[in-house]
C-alpha positions in Angstrom: -14.0 -1.3 17.9 -13.1 -1.4 21.6 -15.4 -3.1 24.1 -15.8 -0.3 26.6 -18.5 2.2 26.1 -16.5 5.1 27.5 -14.4 5.1 24.3 -17.3 5.2 21.9 -17.6 8.9 21.7 -13.9 9.3 21.4 -13.8 6.9 18.4 -16.6 8.8 16.7 -14.6 12.0 16.9 -11.5 10.3 15.6 -13.3 8.7 12.7 -14.8 12.1 11.9 -11.4 13.7 11.8 -10.0 10.8 9.9 -12.5 11.5 7.1 -11.1 15.0 6.8 -7.5 14.1 6.6 -5.2 15.3 3.9 -6.3 12.5 1.5 -9.8 13.2 0.3 -10.0 9.9 -1.5 -9.3 7.8 1.6 -12.2 5.8 3.0 -13.0 6.5 6.6 -11.9 3.2 7.9 -9.3 1.7 5.6 -7.5 0.2 8.5 -10.0 -0.1 11.3 -8.4 -3.1 13.0 -10.5 -4.9 15.6 -8.0 -7.4 16.8 -4.3 -7.4 17.7 -1.9 -7.2 14.7 -0.4 -10.4 16.0 -3.8 -12.0 15.8 -4.9 -10.6 12.5 -6.5 -7.6 10.8 -10.2 -7.0 10.9 -11.5 -4.1 8.9 -14.7 -2.3 9.5 -16.2 -3.3 6.2 -16.7 -7.0 5.5 -15.4 -8.4 2.2 -17.8 -11.2 1.2 -17.7 -11.4 -2.6 -15.0 -11.4 -5.3 -16.0 -10.9 -8.9 -13.8 -11.1 -12.0 -14.4 -9.0 -15.1 -12.9 -8.9 -18.6 -12.0 -5.4 -19.7 -11.9 -4.5 -23.3 -10.1 -1.5 -24.7 -7.0 -1.3 -22.4 -3.8 -0.8 -24.3 -1.3 0.4 -21.7 -0.8 0.7 -17.9 -2.3 4.1 -18.0 -5.5 2.6 -19.3 -5.4 0.1 -16.4 -5.1 3.0 -13.9 -8.2 4.7 -15.5 -10.2 1.5 -15.2 -9.1 1.0 -11.6 -10.2 4.5 -10.6 -13.5 4.0 -12.4 -14.3 0.8 -10.6 -13.3 2.1 -7.2 -15.7 5.0 -7.6 -18.5 2.5 -7.2 -19.6 2.8 -3.5 -19.9 -0.9 -2.8 -16.4 -1.7 -4.2 -13.7 -2.4 -1.5 -10.8 -2.7 -3.9 -10.0 -3.4 -7.6 -7.0 -5.1 -9.1 -6.7 -4.5 -12.9 -4.4 -6.6 -15.0 -3.3 -5.2 -18.3 -1.5 -8.4 -19.2 -4.7 -10.4 -18.9 -7.2 -7.6 -19.7 -9.1 -8.4 -16.6 -10.2 -6.9 -13.2 -10.7 -8.6 -9.9 -13.2 -6.7 -7.7 -13.7 -7.2 -4.0 -16.9 -5.9 -2.5 -17.9 -4.7 0.9 -21.2 -6.1 1.9 -23.0 -6.4 -1.5 -22.0 -6.5 -5.1 -23.3 -4.1 -7.7 -22.1 -5.5 -11.0 -24.3 -3.2 -13.2 -22.7 -0.1 -11.5 -19.2 -1.4 -12.2 -20.1 -2.0 -15.9 -21.5 1.6 -16.1 -18.5 3.1 -14.4 -16.0 1.3 -16.8 -18.1 2.3 -19.8 -18.2 5.9 -18.6 -14.4 5.8 -18.5 -14.3 4.8 -22.2 -13.8 1.0 -21.8 -16.0 -2.1 -21.8 -16.4 -4.6 -19.0 -18.3 -7.9 -18.6 -18.5 -10.5 -15.9 -16.3 -13.4 -17.0 -15.2 -17.0 -16.4 -11.7 -18.4 -16.9 -12.4 -19.3 -20.6 -13.3 -15.7 -21.4 -10.2 -14.6 -19.6 -8.0 -16.8 -21.8 -9.7 -15.8 -25.0 -9.3 -12.1 -24.4 -5.6 -12.4 -23.7 -4.8 -14.7 -26.6 -6.7 -12.5 -29.0 -4.6 -9.6 -28.1 -1.4 -11.6 -28.5 -2.5 -12.9 -31.9 -3.0 -9.3 -33.1 0.5 -8.4 -31.9 2.1 -11.4 -33.7 0.3 -10.6 -36.9 1.7 -7.0 -36.8 5.2 -8.3 -36.2 5.1 -10.8 -39.1 3.5 -8.4 -41.5 5.9 -5.5 -40.6 8.9 -7.8 -41.1 7.6 -8.8 -44.6 7.1 -5.2 -45.5 10.7 -4.4 -44.5 11.6 -5.5 -48.1 10.9 -1.9 -49.0 14.1 -0.9 -47.3 16.2 -4.0 -47.9 15.5 -4.6 -51.6 14.5 -1.0 -52.5 11.0 -2.2 -53.6 9.3 1.1 -52.5 8.6 2.3 -56.1 7.7 -1.2 -57.5 4.0 -1.2 -58.3 3.2 -4.8 -57.2 5.0 -4.3 -53.9 3.0 -1.2 -53.3 -0.3 -3.1 -53.7 1.1 -5.9 -51.5 2.0 -3.4 -48.9 -1.5 -1.9 -49.0 -3.0 -5.4 -48.3 -0.6 -6.2 -45.6 -0.8 -2.8 -43.9 -4.6 -3.2 -44.1 -4.4 -6.4 -42.2 -2.4 -4.8 -39.5 -4.9 -1.9 -39.3 -7.8 -4.3 -39.0 -6.3 -6.8 -36.5 -3.4 -5.1 -34.8 -5.1 -1.7 -34.7 -8.5 -2.9 -33.6 -7.7 -2.4 -29.9 -6.6 1.2 -30.5 -9.6 2.1 -32.8 -12.1 0.6 -30.4 -10.5 2.4 -27.5 -10.5 5.7 -29.4 -14.1 5.3 -30.4 -15.2 4.6 -26.8 -13.3 7.6 -25.5 -14.9 9.7 -28.2 -18.4 8.5 -27.1 -17.6 9.3 -23.5 -16.5 12.8 -24.5 -12.8 12.3 -23.7 -9.5 11.2 -25.4 -6.4 9.3 -24.5 -3.4 7.6 -26.0 -5.6 5.4 -28.2 -6.9 8.5 -29.8 -3.4 9.7 -30.8 -2.3 6.3 -32.0 -5.4 5.7 -34.1 -5.2 9.2 -35.6 -1.4 8.9 -36.3 -1.6 5.4 -37.9 -4.8 6.3 -39.9 -3.1 9.5 -41.2 -0.1 7.6 -42.6 -2.3 4.8 -44.0 -5.0 7.1 -45.3 -2.6 9.3 -47.2 -0.7 6.3 -48.7 -4.0 4.7 -49.8 -5.1 8.0 -51.5 -1.7 8.3 -53.2 -1.8 4.7 -54.4 -5.3 4.9 -55.9 -4.9 8.3 -57.4 -1.5 7.4 -58.9 0.1 10.7 -57.8 3.4 8.8 -57.3 6.0 9.4 -54.6 6.8 7.4 -51.5 4.0 5.5 -49.8 4.0 5.1 -46.0 2.3 1.7 -45.6 5.2 0.2 -43.7 5.2 3.3 -41.4 1.5 2.9 -40.7 2.0 -0.8 -39.9 5.1 -0.2 -37.9 3.5 2.4 -35.7 0.8 0.0 -34.5 3.2 -3.0 -34.2 5.9 -1.1 -32.2 3.4 0.5 -29.8 1.7 -2.9 -29.3 5.0 -4.6 -28.7 6.0 -1.8 -26.3 2.8 -2.1 -24.3 3.1 -5.9 -24.2 6.5 -5.6 -22.7 5.3 -2.8 -20.4 2.5 -5.0 -19.1 4.9 -7.8 -18.3 7.6 -5.6 -16.8 5.1 -3.6 -14.7 3.8 -6.9 -13.2 7.1 -7.0 -11.3 6.1 -3.9 -9.4 3.4 -6.0 -7.7 5.7 -8.8 -6.9 5.2 -8.7 -3.1 1.4 -8.7 -3.6 1.6 -11.7 -5.9 3.8 -13.4 -3.3 1.2 -12.7 -0.6 -1.6 -14.1 -2.9 0.2 -17.4 -3.3 1.1 -17.9 0.4 -2.1 -19.6 1.5 -2.2 -23.4 0.7 -5.2 -24.9 -1.1 -5.7 -27.8 1.3 -5.4 -28.5 5.0 -5.1 -31.5 7.3 -8.4 -31.3 9.3 -8.6 -33.3 12.6 -11.8 -35.1 13.3 -12.5 -35.9 17.0 -14.6 -39.0 17.6 -16.0 -40.7 20.7 -14.9 -44.2 21.8 -18.1 -45.7 20.3 -17.8 -44.0 16.9 -16.1 -45.8 14.0 -13.5 -43.8 12.0 -14.4 -43.9 8.3 -11.4 -43.8 5.9 -8.9 -42.5 8.3 -5.9 -40.7 6.9 -2.5 -42.5 7.1 -1.4 -39.4 9.1 -2.3 -39.9 12.7 -1.9 -37.9 15.9 -0.1 -39.7 18.7 -2.3 -38.3 21.4 -5.5 -40.3 21.8 -5.2 -42.2 18.5 -8.4 -44.0 18.9 -10.3 -40.7 19.2 -8.6 -38.9 16.3 -8.5 -39.0 12.5 -6.9 -36.6 10.0 -8.4 -35.8 6.6 -7.1 -33.6 3.8 -9.8 -31.1 3.0 -10.0 -27.9 0.8 -9.2 -24.8 2.9 -12.5 -23.3 1.8 -14.3 -26.0 3.9 -12.6 -25.0 7.2 -14.8 -23.3 9.8 -14.1 -21.4 13.0 -13.4 -23.9 15.8 -12.1 -26.7 13.5 -8.8 -28.3 14.4 -5.9 -28.6 11.9 -2.7 -30.6 12.0 0.5 -28.8 11.0 3.5 -30.9 10.1 7.1 -29.5 9.6 7.2 -27.5 6.4 3.4 -27.0 6.2 2.0 -23.5 5.4 -0.6 -22.3 7.9 -3.9 -22.5 6.0 -6.0 -20.0 8.0 -5.6 -17.9 11.2 -5.7 -19.9 14.4 -4.4 -20.6 17.9 -2.0 -23.3 18.9 -3.7 -26.1 21.0 -1.0 -28.7 21.1 2.8 -28.8 20.4 5.7 -26.4 20.2 7.5 -25.3 17.1 9.2 -22.3 15.3 7.2 -20.6 12.6 8.6 -18.5 9.8 6.5 -15.3 9.6 9.0 -13.3 7.5 6.6 -12.8 4.5 3.9 -11.3 6.8 6.0 -9.3 9.3 9.5 -8.9 7.8 11.0 -10.7 10.8 13.9 -12.9 9.6 14.1 -15.1 12.7 11.3 -17.7 13.2 8.9 -17.1 16.0 8.5 -19.7 18.8 5.0 -21.0 19.1 3.4 -22.9 22.0 -0.1 -23.5 23.2 -2.0 -20.2 23.2 0.2 -18.6 20.5 -1.3 -17.1 17.4 -0.8 -18.5 13.9 -1.2 -16.4 10.8 -2.3 -17.6 7.4 0.6 -18.3 4.9 3.3 -18.6 7.6 5.5 -21.7 7.6 5.8 -24.3 10.4 9.5 -24.9 10.5 10.4 -27.9 12.8 7.7 -29.1 15.1 4.2 -30.6 14.9 1.3 -28.4 15.9 -2.4 -28.7 16.4 -4.2 -25.4 15.8 -7.8 -24.3 16.2 -9.2 -22.1 13.5 -10.1 -18.5 14.5 -10.6 -16.8 11.2 -11.2 -18.0 7.6 -11.4 -16.5 4.1 -11.4 -12.7 3.9 -11.3 -12.4 7.7 -7.7 -13.7 8.0 -4.7 -11.5 8.6 -3.3 -12.3 5.2 -6.5 -11.3 3.4 -6.5 -8.0 5.3 -2.9 -7.3 4.5 -3.6 -8.1 0.8 -6.6 -5.8 0.8 -4.6 -3.0 2.3 -1.7 -3.4 -0.1 -4.1 -3.5 -3.1 -5.8 -0.3 -1.9 -2.4 1.5 -1.4 -1.2 0.5 -4.9 -4.3 1.8 -6.6 -4.6 5.0 -4.5 -3.5 8.4 -5.8 -1.0 10.8 -4.4 -1.4 14.6 -4.4 1.5 15.0 -6.8 -0.4 13.0 -9.4 -3.0 15.7 -9.7 -0.6 17.8 -11.8 -0.1 15.0 -14.3 -3.9 14.3 -14.3 -4.6 18.0 -15.1 -2.0 18.1 -17.8 -3.1 14.8 -19.4 -6.8 15.9 -19.4 -6.1 18.7 -21.8 -2.9 17.4 -23.5 -4.5 15.2 -26.2 -6.8 18.0 -27.7 -3.9 20.4 -27.7 -1.7 17.9 -29.5 -4.4 17.2 -32.1 -4.6 21.0 -32.8 -0.8 21.2 -33.0 -0.7 18.3 -35.4 -3.3 19.8 -37.7 -1.6 23.2 -37.7 1.8 21.7 -38.4 0.4 19.5 -41.1 -1.2 22.5 -42.8 2.1 24.4 -42.5 4.2 21.7 -44.1 1.5 21.1 -46.8 0.7 24.7 -47.7 3.9 26.5 -46.9 6.7 24.0 -47.4 9.3 26.6 -48.2 9.2 28.3 -44.7 9.0 24.9 -43.0 12.0 23.6 -44.9 13.9 26.8 -44.2 13.5 26.5 -40.5 14.4 22.8 -40.7 17.5 23.7 -42.6 18.6 26.3 -40.1 18.4 23.8 -37.2 19.8 20.8 -39.1 23.5 21.8 -38.6 22.9 21.9 -34.8 20.9 18.7 -34.6 21.1 16.2 -37.5 20.2 15.9 -41.1 16.9 14.1 -41.6 14.9 13.1 -44.7 11.8 15.2 -44.9 8.9 14.1 -47.2 8.1 16.5 -50.1 4.9 18.1 -51.1 1.6 17.3 -49.4 3.0 14.0 -48.0 5.1 16.1 -45.6 2.0 17.5 -43.9 0.4 14.1 -43.4 3.5 12.2 -42.2 4.8 15.0 -39.9 1.3 15.3 -38.4 1.3 11.5 -37.8 4.7 11.8 -36.1 3.5 14.5 -33.7 0.4 12.5 -32.8 2.5 9.5 -31.9 5.4 11.1 -30.1 3.0 13.2 -27.9 1.2 10.2 -26.3 1.0 11.1 -22.6 1.3 7.5 -21.4 4.6 8.0 -19.5 3.1 11.0 -17.7 0.1 9.0 -16.5 2.4 6.1 -15.4 4.9 8.2 -13.5 3.2 8.3 -10.1 1.1 5.1 -9.9 3.9 2.8 -11.0 6.2 4.3 -8.4 3.6 4.0 -5.6 3.0 0.4 -6.6 6.7 -0.5 -6.4 7.2 1.5 -3.2 4.2 -0.1 -1.4 5.4 -3.6 -2.5 8.9 -2.9 -1.3 7.5 -1.8 2.1 5.2 -4.8 2.3 8.2 -7.1 1.9 9.7 -5.4 5.0 6.7 -5.7 7.1 5.6 -2.1 6.6 2.0 -1.5 5.7 1.4 1.9 4.1 -2.2 3.1 4.1 -2.2 4.8 0.7 -0.2 6.9 -1.8 -0.8 10.1 0.1 0.8 8.6 3.2 3.8 7.5 1.2 4.1 11.0 -0.2 3.8 12.6 3.2 6.4 10.3 4.6 8.9 11.6 2.2 8.7 15.1 3.5 9.0 14.6 7.3 11.5 16.9 9.2 10.7 16.0 12.8 9.8 12.7 14.5 8.2 12.2 18.0 8.3 8.9 19.8 5.9 7.8 22.5 7.8 6.0 25.2 5.8 3.0 26.6 5.5 0.2 24.0 7.3 2.2 21.4 10.8 2.9 22.6 10.3 0.3 25.3 9.2 -3.3 24.8 5.7 -2.6 26.3 6.0 -5.6 28.6 6.7 -4.0 31.9 6.9 -5.9 35.2 6.4 -4.8 38.8 9.9 -4.9 40.4 9.0 -3.6 43.9 5.9 -2.9 46.0 6.0 -0.5 48.9 3.0 -0.9 51.1 2.2 2.2 53.1 -1.1 1.5 54.8 -3.3 -1.5 55.6 -6.7 -1.8 54.1 -9.6 -4.2 53.8 -7.9 -5.9 50.9 -4.2 -6.5 50.3 -2.6 -3.8 48.1 -1.5 -6.2 45.4 -5.0 -7.9 45.2 -6.8 -4.6 45.0 -4.4 -3.1 42.5 -4.5 -6.2 40.3 -8.4 -6.3 40.3 -8.7 -2.6 39.3 -6.0 -3.0 36.6 -7.3 -6.2 35.1 -9.7 -4.6 32.6 -7.3 -2.0 31.3 -5.2 -2.7 28.1 -2.4 -0.3 29.1 0.9 -2.2 29.4 1.6 -0.9 33.0 -1.9 -1.9 34.0 -1.4 -5.4 32.6 1.9 -5.7 34.6 0.0 -4.8 37.8 -2.8 -7.2 36.9 -0.4 -10.1 37.0 0.3 -9.6 40.7 -2.8 -11.5 41.8 -5.8 -13.5 40.6 -8.0 -12.5 43.5 -11.5 -11.6 42.4 -12.8 -8.3 43.9 -16.2 -7.0 42.7 -15.8 -3.5 41.4 -18.4 -0.9 40.4 -18.2 2.4 38.4 -14.9 1.3 36.8 -13.5 4.1 34.6 -10.1 4.6 32.9 -9.0 8.2 32.9 -7.0 8.4 29.7 -3.3 9.2 30.3 -3.7 9.2 34.1 -5.0 6.0 35.7 -8.0 4.0 36.7 -10.7 4.6 39.3 -13.5 2.5 40.7 -15.4 1.6 43.9 -15.7 -1.7 45.7 -19.2 -3.2 46.2 -21.0 -1.8 49.3 -18.3 0.7 50.0 -18.3 4.5 49.5 -14.6 5.0 49.0 -13.2 5.6 45.6 -10.1 3.6 44.6 -7.5 5.1 42.3 -4.5 3.5 40.6 -2.3 5.7 38.5 0.4 8.3 38.1 1.5 10.2 41.2 0.8 13.5 39.4 -2.9 12.4 38.9 -3.2 11.2 42.5 -1.8 14.5 43.8 -4.3 16.4 41.7 -7.0 14.5 43.5 -5.7 15.6 46.9 -3.6 12.5 47.8 -0.2 13.4 49.4 2.7 11.5 47.8 5.5 13.9 49.0 6.7 11.6 51.8 7.7 8.8 49.3 10.5 10.6 47.7 13.2 8.0 48.6 11.2 5.3 46.8 11.0 7.6 43.7 14.7 8.4 43.9 15.6 4.7 44.0 13.7 3.6 40.9 13.1 6.5 38.5 16.9 6.9 37.6 16.6 3.2 36.5 13.8 4.1 34.1 11.1 2.6 36.2 7.6 4.1 36.3 6.2 4.6 39.8 2.4 4.5 40.3 0.3 4.7 43.4 -2.8 3.0 44.8 -5.1 5.1 47.0 -8.5 4.9 48.6 -10.1 8.2 48.9 -7.3 10.5 50.2 -5.2 7.7 51.7 -2.1 6.4 49.8 -2.0 2.6 50.3 1.0 1.5 48.2 3.5 2.4 45.5 4.5 0.1 42.6 7.8 0.4 40.7 7.1 -0.9 37.2 10.1 -1.4 35.0 9.8 -1.6 31.2 12.9 -2.7 29.2 14.1 -0.5 26.4 14.0 -2.1 23.0 17.4 -3.4 21.9 17.4 -1.5 18.7 16.0 1.8 20.1 19.3 3.6 20.4 20.4 2.5 16.9 17.1 3.6 15.4 17.3 7.1 17.0 20.9 7.4 15.7 19.9 6.5 12.2 17.0 9.0 12.2 19.3 11.8 13.5 21.7 11.0 10.7 18.8 11.6 8.3 18.7 15.2 9.7 15.5 14.6 11.5 14.8 16.3 14.9 13.9 13.6 17.4 11.5 14.1 20.3 10.0 11.9 23.0 6.7 12.5 24.8 5.3 10.4 27.7 2.8 10.6 30.5 5.5 9.3 32.8 7.3 11.4 35.4 10.3 13.6 34.4 13.0 11.5 35.9 11.9 8.3 34.3 11.5 10.0 30.9 15.0 11.6 31.3 16.5 8.2 32.0 15.0 6.5 29.0 15.9 9.5 26.7 19.5 9.3 27.8 19.7 5.6 27.1 18.3 5.9 23.6 20.1 9.2 22.7 17.4 11.8 22.7 18.4 15.3 23.9 16.9 16.2 27.2 15.5 19.5 25.8 13.5 17.4 23.3 11.7 15.4 26.1 8.2 16.2 27.2 7.0 14.3 30.3 3.9 14.0 32.5 1.6 15.0 29.6 -2.0 14.1 28.9 -3.1 12.7 25.5 -4.5 16.0 24.4 -1.2 17.7 25.4 0.7 15.3 23.1 -1.5 16.6 20.2 -0.8 20.2 21.3 2.9 19.5 21.2 2.6 18.2 17.7 0.7 21.4 16.8 3.4 23.5 18.4 6.1 21.9 16.2 4.0 22.2 13.1 3.5 25.9 13.8 7.3 26.3 13.9 7.5 24.9 10.3 8.2 21.2 11.1 6.5 18.4 9.2 5.9 16.0 12.1 5.7 12.2 12.2 4.4 10.6 15.5 5.3 7.0 16.4 3.0 5.4 19.0 1.0 2.4 20.0 -1.7 3.2 22.6 -5.1 4.8 23.0 -3.3 7.8 24.5 -1.5 8.3 21.2 -4.5 8.5 19.0 -5.0 12.3 19.2 -1.3 12.9 18.4 -1.3 10.4 15.6 -4.3 12.1 14.1 -2.8 15.6 14.5 0.6 14.7 13.0 1.5 15.0 9.4 2.3 11.3 9.4 1.1 8.8 12.0 3.1 5.5 12.5 1.6 2.7 14.7 3.9 0.0 15.9 3.0 -3.7 16.2 0.5 -4.5 18.9 -0.9 -1.0 18.7 -4.3 -0.3 20.1 -7.3 -0.3 17.7 -7.7 3.5 17.9 -4.0 4.1 17.3 -4.1 1.9 14.1 -7.2 3.7 12.9 -5.5 7.1 13.2 -2.2 5.9 11.7 -0.9 6.3 8.1 1.7 3.5 8.4 1.6 0.3 10.5 4.8 -1.6 11.3 3.9 -5.3 11.4 7.0 -6.2 13.3 7.6 -5.3 16.8 11.0 -3.5 16.3 11.0 0.2 15.5 13.7 -0.4 12.9 10.9 -0.2 10.4 10.6 3.6 11.1 13.8 4.7 9.4 13.1 2.0 6.7 9.6 3.4 6.1 10.8 7.0 5.9 13.8 6.2 3.8 11.7 4.1 1.3 9.1 6.9 1.2 11.8 9.4 0.4 13.1 7.2 -2.4 9.6 6.7 -3.8 8.9 10.4 -3.8 12.2 11.0 -5.5 11.3 8.4 -8.1 8.0 10.0 -8.7 9.6 13.4 -9.3 12.2 11.8 -11.6 9.5 10.0 -13.6 7.4 13.2 -14.0 10.4 15.1 -15.1 11.3 12.5 -17.7 7.7 12.4 -19.0 7.4 16.2 -19.3 10.9 16.4 -20.8 10.1 13.6 -23.3 7.0 15.4 -24.6 8.4 18.9 -24.4 11.4 17.8 -26.6 9.7 15.3 -28.8 6.8 17.4 -30.1 9.0 20.2 -31.5 11.4 17.8 -33.1 8.6 15.9 -34.8 7.0 19.2 -35.9 10.2 20.3 -37.5 10.7 17.0 -39.4 13.6 15.7 -37.4 12.1 12.3 -36.3 10.0 9.9 -38.3 6.7 8.3 -37.3 8.4 4.9 -36.8 11.1 6.4 -34.5 8.3 8.2 -32.6 6.4 4.9 -32.1 9.6 3.3 -30.8 10.5 6.3 -28.6 7.0 6.4 -27.1 7.2 2.8 -26.0 10.8 3.3 -24.8 9.7 6.2 -22.6 7.1 4.0 -20.8 9.8 1.4 -20.2 12.1 4.0 -18.7 9.5 5.2 -16.3 8.6 1.6 -15.3 12.3 0.6 -15.0 13.0 3.6 -12.8 10.2 2.6 -10.5 11.3 -1.0 -10.3 14.6 0.1 -8.8 12.6 0.6 -5.6 12.1 -3.1 -5.3 15.9 -3.4 -4.8 16.1 -0.4 -2.4 18.3 -0.8 0.6 18.4 1.3 3.7 21.3 3.7 3.8 22.6 5.9 6.7 24.1 9.0 5.1 22.7 12.3 6.2 20.1 13.9 4.0 21.1 17.1 2.3 
């Protein structure tokens, strides 16, 4: 991860803790980012292969979730995207692919998978659509039973038998195959209930037709059950695709071709030059349109106004504005000049640029964001475990209830009709079959109305919609557990430098106290040059003088120390508190401190051995939206705190400017003390979110209930965080928390509706108040309600009223 060996042991500890976080299903390094967020994501695992499978046996979004979890249980799999609409799965692998393991995992879940090409993809999808349309046409023809009162006409009964049989064979094939696979794997699902319910109605009607017992036949009901449920799931698949709209938008951002620049020598002849030419050195340059897949690191690419950036790269020539809104959520285009970073899929607005390729394929920032969003969408939240436990035992219980109720209506119709009659005045009068038919038809109604599809969809569809809504705003959420935790936060802690401030400090004044072998600014710049801390980088800009250092070491949260070649004295650059702890007297410099700390400046010292050489006042500008964000968070009834390793007066000045109460400010703290402060708040009953961006923040990010890393965060900070803000402003913090609260609220609403639907529907069906056809329609409608409720998250807007 980081280059310096001194952080290796620290990273091992953090990764070990990360594996033991609240989410047991989270991989250890889901967001181990090796380069700056502005330069692109780079995960610890390499994604080298993408494989597409056809999946047989899926009939609803719940099935797609089961298949997704089965595929992701294979160790080599990085992510899996399962499409109910196309009956397919796209699997991305880590280092090697294990297709047989995926096939076994899917089969173990009760479905069938095979590696496929695009023709197989189309055949599977069209076959399913053909079965649906057969069911619709046949059911419409059989509706003559109601329109023309043909129900007791013998020829129509035989015609209905043939037509219903066609629906059972073609339309019901998906459900019967799915039920059989579930039975072979020792489990059951919605397919089991649909197959049993439809077969019960069709089987009883066939027996009654052939035996000549007379009475009403339920062929139209048997066909309508399969047709309505198939239609409902077809609509469900199309509607639920909207929940992954942001992901689909990301997938279409990268162009298919690029304008590759070929550099030639004066003696080389340009073959088939493109009509597009670069003005600089035209005799040495040609431009060719090539597939993006052919680009390699180091290639040069021409970007004209309106072009999408094909891969990650760095600007070599030209200046322009680039629209990065789809990647970062920033509405204003970013200015680009030589040395600036370009991200895949962003749009060159108004200038001509020449870029050099720095990453291709799965190594680009866009690919990493897509992988992270895909993982988040298919992850599970803790609240889903309740639905999983209920669903696992629900189907067998429903079958037992259906059998018992069928026997009750068939063997003791008097008592069943008596209870039905007692409740009818309070509900509604319904036509109940007579005789043995009542037992079969009411049992079929129970089997259909009890399908737990909505219960299984309640959580994953909300997580999918919530993570997509977040991605559109430049908020990358690690997984469903992080989204769930974000909805329960009661206190929030900000780090100061780089979080509440811009993280681009500058040295405003140098006070030289003693003369030494080297100038103070040269020595300070040399020792600060290898540190990534923003204050160190500000000092490093003071001079380009090269001074050979030995035993360089960064003391986390305090400063830097080293020795100069062939000298015995130790040089230290860091906080005055740290210098004082090492026996260096800084008490005489109080006037300098009094001048700058009220302005929010950080004062650091440079010392050799026990001698203080110079003081540096480093001023970091507060982010323009910091005060507004703090106000919004306080209006959400959150307790806001700030921690910093800076001195008390500087911390107090920054806190006053952004609106944080002085009693909620903790200054001059070491990194481990930040984590201890988080523990202290947690012990008092708070659920704590920590917002930071540096190496110093990693322990606190890890300890907090929710870690939020801002743009340009250090590698370790991103590794420890649950949420990453891809844009530099911290306005994403209240957005992320507000969206998480809305998502958690939606999950609870969906679960309530799903439980309420089954709790109400089963008794009504058992007492004969709803028919099998109505049950089939109601089951599909319940799925659409759950999906529709989740889709509201895509239109979520940040609001400022206080939370109850």
